[in-house]
C-alpha positions as a LaTeX table, in Angstrom:
\begin{tabular}{lrrr}
\hline
Residue & $x$ (\AA) & $y$ (\AA) & $z$ (\AA) \\
\hline
Met1 & $-0.03$ & $-0.01$ & $-0.02$ \\
Ser2 & 1.43 & 3.44 & $-0.98$ \\
Pro3 & 2.23 & 5.75 & 1.87 \\
Val4 & $-0.06$ & 8.79 & 1.99 \\
Pro5 & 1.96 & 12.08 & 1.35 \\
Arg6 & 2.19 & 14.36 & 4.36 \\
Arg7 & 0.67 & 17.68 & 3.93 \\
Trp8 & 1.44 & 21.14 & 5.52 \\
Pro9 & $-1.49$ & 22.14 & 7.76 \\
Trp10 & $-1.27$ & 25.69 & 6.34 \\
Pro11 & $-1.81$ & 27.10 & 2.84 \\
Ala12 & 1.27 & 27.85 & 0.80 \\
Thr13 & 1.14 & 31.71 & 1.22 \\
Ala14 & 0.91 & 31.32 & 4.97 \\
Arg15 & 3.85 & 29.02 & 5.05 \\
Thr16 & 5.88 & 31.48 & 3.09 \\
Ala17 & 4.89 & 34.54 & 5.14 \\
Thr18 & 5.96 & 32.44 & 8.38 \\
Leu19 & 9.18 & 31.43 & 7.08 \\
Ala20 & 10.00 & 35.07 & 6.02 \\
Ser21 & 9.08 & 36.22 & 9.42 \\
Leu22 & 11.45 & 33.71 & 11.02 \\
Ala23 & 14.36 & 34.69 & 8.78 \\
Leu24 & 13.67 & 38.35 & 9.61 \\
Val25 & 13.74 & 37.68 & 13.32 \\
Ala26 & 17.05 & 35.72 & 12.81 \\
Leu27 & 18.54 & 38.71 & 10.98 \\
Leu28 & 17.52 & 41.15 & 13.65 \\
Ala29 & 19.05 & 38.98 & 16.31 \\
Trp30 & 22.42 & 38.84 & 14.44 \\
Ala31 & 22.23 & 42.64 & 13.98 \\
Leu32 & 21.71 & 43.20 & 17.74 \\
Asn33 & 24.71 & 41.00 & 18.45 \\
Gly34 & 26.92 & 42.94 & 16.31 \\
Asp35 & 27.54 & 40.09 & 13.83 \\
Leu36 & 25.85 & 41.56 & 10.84 \\
Pro37 & 27.63 & 44.41 & 8.97 \\
Arg38 & 25.47 & 47.22 & 8.68 \\
Ala39 & 25.65 & 49.90 & 5.81 \\
Leu40 & 25.58 & 53.32 & 7.39 \\
Pro41 & 24.86 & 56.44 & 5.42 \\
Asp42 & 28.07 & 58.62 & 5.27 \\
Ser43 & 26.51 & 61.11 & 7.69 \\
Asp44 & 26.36 & 58.30 & 10.34 \\
Arg45 & 29.94 & 57.02 & 9.87 \\
Pro46 & 32.70 & 58.05 & 12.25 \\
Phe47 & 35.01 & 60.45 & 10.63 \\
Ala48 & 33.05 & 60.72 & 7.40 \\
Ala49 & 34.83 & 63.77 & 6.19 \\
Ala50 & 38.26 & 62.14 & 6.89 \\
Ala51 & 37.25 & 58.98 & 5.11 \\
Ala52 & 36.20 & 61.18 & 2.05 \\
Arg53 & 39.53 & 62.86 & 2.24 \\
Gly54 & 41.53 & 59.49 & 2.70 \\
Val55 & 43.30 & 60.66 & 5.94 \\
Leu56 & 42.60 & 61.42 & 9.67 \\
Ile57 & 44.00 & 64.74 & 10.61 \\
Val58 & 44.77 & 64.73 & 14.39 \\
Ala59 & 46.10 & 67.89 & 16.16 \\
Val60 & 48.88 & 66.98 & 18.70 \\
Pro61 & 51.25 & 69.24 & 20.65 \\
Pro62 & 54.70 & 69.76 & 19.07 \\
Arg63 & 57.91 & 68.98 & 20.60 \\
Pro64 & 61.63 & 69.99 & 19.51 \\
Ala65 & 63.03 & 67.50 & 17.01 \\
Pro66 & 65.18 & 65.59 & 17.21 \\
Thr67 & 64.57 & 64.84 & 20.90 \\
Leu68 & 68.03 & 63.31 & 21.63 \\
Tyr69 & 70.17 & 66.42 & 21.63 \\
Val70 & 71.51 & 67.58 & 25.03 \\
Gly71 & 73.53 & 70.67 & 23.83 \\
Lys72 & 72.22 & 73.33 & 21.58 \\
Val73 & 68.71 & 72.31 & 20.37 \\
Asn74 & 67.17 & 73.95 & 17.18 \\
Arg75 & 63.76 & 74.46 & 18.67 \\
Ala76 & 62.38 & 75.59 & 15.34 \\
Leu77 & 62.41 & 72.04 & 14.27 \\
Arg78 & 59.24 & 70.45 & 15.67 \\
Ala79 & 57.86 & 66.78 & 15.90 \\
Pro80 & 54.60 & 65.38 & 17.33 \\
Asp81 & 54.55 & 64.73 & 21.10 \\
Pro82 & 55.26 & 60.86 & 21.26 \\
Phe83 & 52.58 & 59.86 & 23.62 \\
Ala84 & 49.81 & 61.90 & 21.64 \\
Ala85 & 51.14 & 60.62 & 18.52 \\
Ala86 & 50.80 & 56.93 & 19.68 \\
Leu87 & 47.20 & 57.61 & 20.65 \\
Ala88 & 46.46 & 59.35 & 17.46 \\
Ser89 & 47.88 & 56.51 & 15.40 \\
Asp90 & 45.91 & 53.94 & 17.09 \\
Leu91 & 42.74 & 55.97 & 16.68 \\
Ala92 & 43.26 & 56.19 & 13.09 \\
Arg93 & 44.05 & 52.52 & 12.81 \\
Arg94 & 40.79 & 51.64 & 14.45 \\
Ala95 & 39.05 & 53.89 & 12.01 \\
Gly96 & 40.67 & 52.26 & 9.04 \\
Leu97 & 42.57 & 55.47 & 7.92 \\
Pro98 & 46.13 & 56.75 & 7.61 \\
Val99 & 46.89 & 59.58 & 10.19 \\
Gln100 & 48.28 & 62.98 & 9.53 \\
Phe101 & 49.54 & 65.02 & 12.50 \\
Leu102 & 48.72 & 68.68 & 12.83 \\
Leu103 & 51.19 & 70.25 & 15.20 \\
Ala104 & 49.28 & 72.61 & 17.56 \\
Glu105 & 49.34 & 73.69 & 21.13 \\
Pro106 & 46.07 & 73.23 & 22.98 \\
Ala107 & 44.50 & 76.57 & 22.03 \\
Ala108 & 45.38 & 76.15 & 18.43 \\
Ala109 & 44.26 & 72.59 & 18.47 \\
Arg110 & 40.85 & 73.65 & 19.67 \\
Ala111 & 40.69 & 76.39 & 16.81 \\
Ala112 & 41.77 & 73.80 & 14.31 \\
Leu113 & 38.78 & 71.69 & 15.16 \\
Gln114 & 36.52 & 74.68 & 15.13 \\
Ser115 & 37.67 & 75.67 & 11.60 \\
Gly116 & 37.54 & 72.09 & 10.36 \\
Arg117 & 41.28 & 71.87 & 9.81 \\
Ala118 & 41.44 & 68.89 & 12.13 \\
Asp119 & 39.14 & 65.93 & 12.57 \\
Ala120 & 40.32 & 65.31 & 16.28 \\
Ala121 & 42.66 & 66.80 & 18.84 \\
Ile122 & 44.71 & 64.95 & 21.36 \\
Ala123 & 46.41 & 67.97 & 22.96 \\
Gly124 & 45.77 & 67.79 & 26.70 \\
Leu125 & 42.48 & 69.48 & 26.42 \\
Gly126 & 40.27 & 69.77 & 29.50 \\
Phe127 & 36.53 & 69.29 & 29.37 \\
Ser128 & 34.94 & 72.63 & 28.83 \\
Pro129 & 31.71 & 74.05 & 27.28 \\
Asp130 & 32.22 & 74.77 & 23.55 \\
Ala131 & 29.57 & 74.96 & 20.99 \\
Arg132 & 31.93 & 73.92 & 18.06 \\
Val133 & 33.93 & 71.21 & 19.92 \\
Ala134 & 32.79 & 67.97 & 21.40 \\
Phe135 & 34.64 & 65.84 & 23.97 \\
Ala136 & 34.81 & 62.16 & 24.45 \\
Ala137 & 33.25 & 61.03 & 27.70 \\
Ala138 & 36.30 & 59.26 & 29.13 \\
Ser139 & 39.69 & 60.86 & 29.83 \\
Tyr140 & 42.70 & 59.47 & 28.17 \\
Ser141 & 45.10 & 60.59 & 30.85 \\
Ser142 & 45.75 & 57.69 & 33.34 \\
Gly143 & 48.08 & 56.32 & 35.93 \\
Arg144 & 49.69 & 58.01 & 38.85 \\
Gly145 & 52.37 & 60.58 & 39.27 \\
Met146 & 55.30 & 60.55 & 41.68 \\
Ala147 & 57.63 & 63.34 & 42.85 \\
Leu148 & 61.34 & 62.98 & 43.29 \\
Val149 & 63.42 & 65.10 & 45.60 \\
Leu150 & 66.96 & 65.17 & 46.92 \\
Gly151 & 67.46 & 62.43 & 49.50 \\
His152 & 68.93 & 64.81 & 52.08 \\
Gly153 & 66.66 & 67.79 & 51.20 \\
Ala154 & 64.14 & 69.68 & 53.24 \\
Val155 & 61.18 & 68.40 & 51.05 \\
Arg156 & 59.86 & 65.49 & 52.92 \\
Thr157 & 56.09 & 65.52 & 52.09 \\
Trp158 & 54.03 & 66.82 & 49.12 \\
Arg159 & 52.85 & 69.75 & 51.35 \\
Asp160 & 56.60 & 70.86 & 51.64 \\
Leu161 & 56.34 & 71.77 & 47.99 \\
Arg162 & 54.28 & 74.84 & 48.81 \\
Gly163 & 55.88 & 77.89 & 47.21 \\
Arg164 & 58.58 & 75.76 & 45.72 \\
Ala165 & 59.16 & 74.97 & 41.98 \\
Ile166 & 58.40 & 71.68 & 40.29 \\
Cys167 & 60.28 & 70.58 & 37.07 \\
Ala168 & 58.05 & 68.97 & 34.45 \\
Ser169 & 57.61 & 68.88 & 30.76 \\
Arg170 & 55.02 & 70.97 & 29.14 \\
Gly171 & 51.46 & 69.30 & 29.35 \\
Asn172 & 52.55 & 66.95 & 32.16 \\
Pro173 & 49.21 & 65.88 & 33.74 \\
Tyr174 & 50.59 & 65.13 & 37.11 \\
Ala175 & 52.70 & 68.32 & 37.67 \\
Gln176 & 49.76 & 70.64 & 37.00 \\
Arg177 & 47.49 & 68.88 & 39.50 \\
Ala178 & 50.39 & 68.79 & 42.09 \\
Ala179 & 51.00 & 72.48 & 41.77 \\
Arg180 & 47.43 & 73.24 & 42.13 \\
Glu181 & 46.76 & 71.01 & 45.09 \\
Tyr182 & 50.01 & 71.79 & 46.96 \\
His183 & 50.34 & 75.62 & 45.84 \\
Ala184 & 53.65 & 74.97 & 44.03 \\
Gly185 & 55.02 & 76.61 & 40.87 \\
Val186 & 55.93 & 74.75 & 37.78 \\
His187 & 58.90 & 75.22 & 35.49 \\
Asp188 & 57.82 & 73.44 & 32.40 \\
Phe189 & 60.01 & 72.55 & 29.56 \\
Asp190 & 59.50 & 71.67 & 25.87 \\
Arg191 & 60.96 & 68.08 & 26.39 \\
Pro192 & 60.78 & 65.71 & 29.22 \\
Leu193 & 64.53 & 65.30 & 28.95 \\
Asp194 & 64.99 & 69.10 & 29.67 \\
Ala195 & 62.95 & 68.79 & 32.79 \\
Leu196 & 65.13 & 65.95 & 33.99 \\
Leu197 & 68.22 & 67.80 & 33.28 \\
Ala198 & 67.02 & 70.98 & 34.94 \\
Phe199 & 65.97 & 69.12 & 38.09 \\
Gln200 & 69.51 & 67.55 & 38.29 \\
Ala201 & 71.10 & 70.94 & 37.89 \\
Gly202 & 69.12 & 72.25 & 40.90 \\
Asp203 & 66.66 & 74.30 & 39.16 \\
Cys204 & 63.69 & 72.83 & 41.10 \\
Ala205 & 62.75 & 71.46 & 44.51 \\
Ala206 & 61.06 & 68.43 & 42.96 \\
Leu207 & 60.62 & 66.43 & 39.59 \\
Val208 & 56.99 & 65.35 & 39.24 \\
Asp209 & 56.35 & 62.65 & 36.38 \\
Asp210 & 54.62 & 59.40 & 35.70 \\
Glu211 & 55.32 & 56.71 & 38.21 \\
Phe212 & 56.84 & 54.62 & 35.54 \\
Val213 & 59.44 & 57.51 & 34.63 \\
Ile214 & 60.41 & 57.74 & 38.31 \\
Glu215 & 60.76 & 54.05 & 38.79 \\
Ala216 & 62.83 & 53.70 & 35.60 \\
Leu217 & 65.07 & 56.65 & 36.78 \\
Leu218 & 65.66 & 55.23 & 40.21 \\
Lys219 & 67.11 & 52.03 & 38.67 \\
Gln220 & 70.07 & 54.08 & 37.36 \\
Ala221 & 73.12 & 54.79 & 39.68 \\
Asp222 & 73.21 & 58.56 & 39.01 \\
Trp223 & 69.70 & 58.90 & 40.63 \\
Ser224 & 70.65 & 57.15 & 43.84 \\
Tyr225 & 70.87 & 60.74 & 45.53 \\
Tyr226 & 67.16 & 61.25 & 45.05 \\
Arg227 & 64.14 & 59.56 & 46.72 \\
Pro228 & 60.37 & 59.67 & 45.97 \\
Leu229 & 57.94 & 61.41 & 48.22 \\
Pro230 & 55.56 & 59.12 & 49.95 \\
Gly231 & 52.13 & 58.77 & 47.92 \\
Thr232 & 51.17 & 59.44 & 44.50 \\
Ile233 & 48.91 & 61.96 & 42.54 \\
Ala234 & 46.32 & 61.23 & 40.01 \\
Ala235 & 46.71 & 62.51 & 36.46 \\
Gln236 & 44.69 & 65.81 & 35.44 \\
Ala237 & 42.09 & 64.65 & 33.15 \\
Ala238 & 42.50 & 65.30 & 29.40 \\
Phe239 & 39.96 & 64.48 & 26.60 \\
Val240 & 40.08 & 63.62 & 22.95 \\
Ala241 & 38.12 & 66.35 & 21.16 \\
Thr242 & 36.16 & 66.19 & 17.85 \\
Arg243 & 33.98 & 68.53 & 15.84 \\
Ala244 & 30.60 & 69.39 & 17.62 \\
Gly245 & 27.70 & 67.87 & 15.89 \\
Asp246 & 29.61 & 64.78 & 14.67 \\
Thr247 & 27.99 & 62.41 & 17.02 \\
Ala248 & 29.17 & 59.32 & 15.24 \\
Ser249 & 32.83 & 60.36 & 15.62 \\
Thr250 & 32.25 & 61.39 & 19.28 \\
Val251 & 30.82 & 58.12 & 20.20 \\
Phe252 & 33.55 & 56.16 & 18.27 \\
Val253 & 36.31 & 58.12 & 20.08 \\
Gly254 & 34.60 & 57.41 & 23.31 \\
Asp255 & 34.46 & 53.72 & 22.78 \\
Thr256 & 38.14 & 53.83 & 21.66 \\
Val257 & 39.23 & 55.37 & 24.76 \\
Met258 & 37.32 & 52.94 & 26.93 \\
Ala259 & 38.91 & 50.18 & 24.93 \\
Trp260 & 42.37 & 51.52 & 25.67 \\
Arg261 & 41.60 & 51.73 & 29.43 \\
Arg262 & 39.99 & 48.27 & 29.62 \\
Ser263 & 43.03 & 46.52 & 27.87 \\
Arg264 & 45.56 & 48.62 & 29.87 \\
Trp265 & 46.83 & 49.75 & 26.55 \\
Leu266 & 47.32 & 53.22 & 27.81 \\
Ala267 & 49.58 & 51.91 & 30.61 \\
Thr268 & 51.62 & 50.06 & 27.90 \\
Val269 & 52.08 & 53.21 & 25.97 \\
Arg270 & 53.16 & 55.14 & 29.27 \\
Lys271 & 55.61 & 52.50 & 30.07 \\
Asp272 & 57.27 & 52.51 & 26.71 \\
Gln273 & 57.59 & 56.23 & 26.89 \\
Ala274 & 59.22 & 56.00 & 30.36 \\
Ile275 & 61.73 & 53.37 & 29.26 \\
Ser276 & 62.62 & 55.58 & 26.31 \\
Leu277 & 63.07 & 58.62 & 28.43 \\
Ala278 & 65.19 & 56.82 & 30.91 \\
Phe279 & 67.34 & 55.51 & 28.12 \\
Asp280 & 67.72 & 59.11 & 26.73 \\
Met281 & 68.76 & 60.39 & 30.33 \\
Phe282 & 71.31 & 57.66 & 30.68 \\
Asn283 & 72.80 & 58.54 & 27.46 \\
Ala284 & 72.84 & 62.23 & 28.38 \\
Glu285 & 74.64 & 61.50 & 31.70 \\
Asn286 & 77.17 & 59.44 & 29.95 \\
Asp287 & 77.76 & 62.14 & 27.29 \\
Leu288 & 76.67 & 59.80 & 24.34 \\
Phe289 & 74.57 & 62.28 & 22.72 \\
Cys290 & 75.46 & 64.57 & 19.88 \\
His291 & 76.19 & 68.20 & 21.23 \\
\hline
\end{tabular}
């Protein structure tokens, strides 16, 4: 006896509609999980203007170049601040674009964003109201600062810095906060190396820098005459800025900064910078630089 063919209980049109609905639900689930690439209009893409241009322009602070000279330095020659440049390069990489640096001090960096000459600024900018500039929600400055003083000197605590001078490189996020909280003055220098040399020359009562820098210096014999003050100080907050109204870019930058912090990538960059500076100082003390 021939088997009786099984029949669907619904009409063909109902079956088609049900299958289509199930497929749509599956697609929506994939999209919510972030597994489905979504084509966004240009206006909703991060750094749409930069993508159209083919390069991400980031304003960063300038520093003398080359950085290794101890003697006469031609300060007319400028290069990007290494820390800001590292952050800008990774931001551009994540955006899928090459990076171009625009050398600008903080005020000029803000103006470059306002005029559209820069897509982003990593220039030590604090969070402040500005109708033409937007700021990522999370600060990219991180870590702790330490103060180094003469081992036999009169400065024993952070409070002893009141009315005294602190040596630091320009834009140092720890020194500015220390000066404000402990009523000290800051002698700032173009290069971190200049701040270290000035401190050794006795121009300041303390050197304030990243804990990684202080720890690296104290491993060198020539720094055995100094000691760190008890305790540390947090970095002054600094934010990546973008053009106001470009919500997609602001969100993208905020997500990037949070990813940097979660992965401790910022600490890795700071440690690399500290090792490089300590090596430069070792060479300077041993007269290995060009003069």
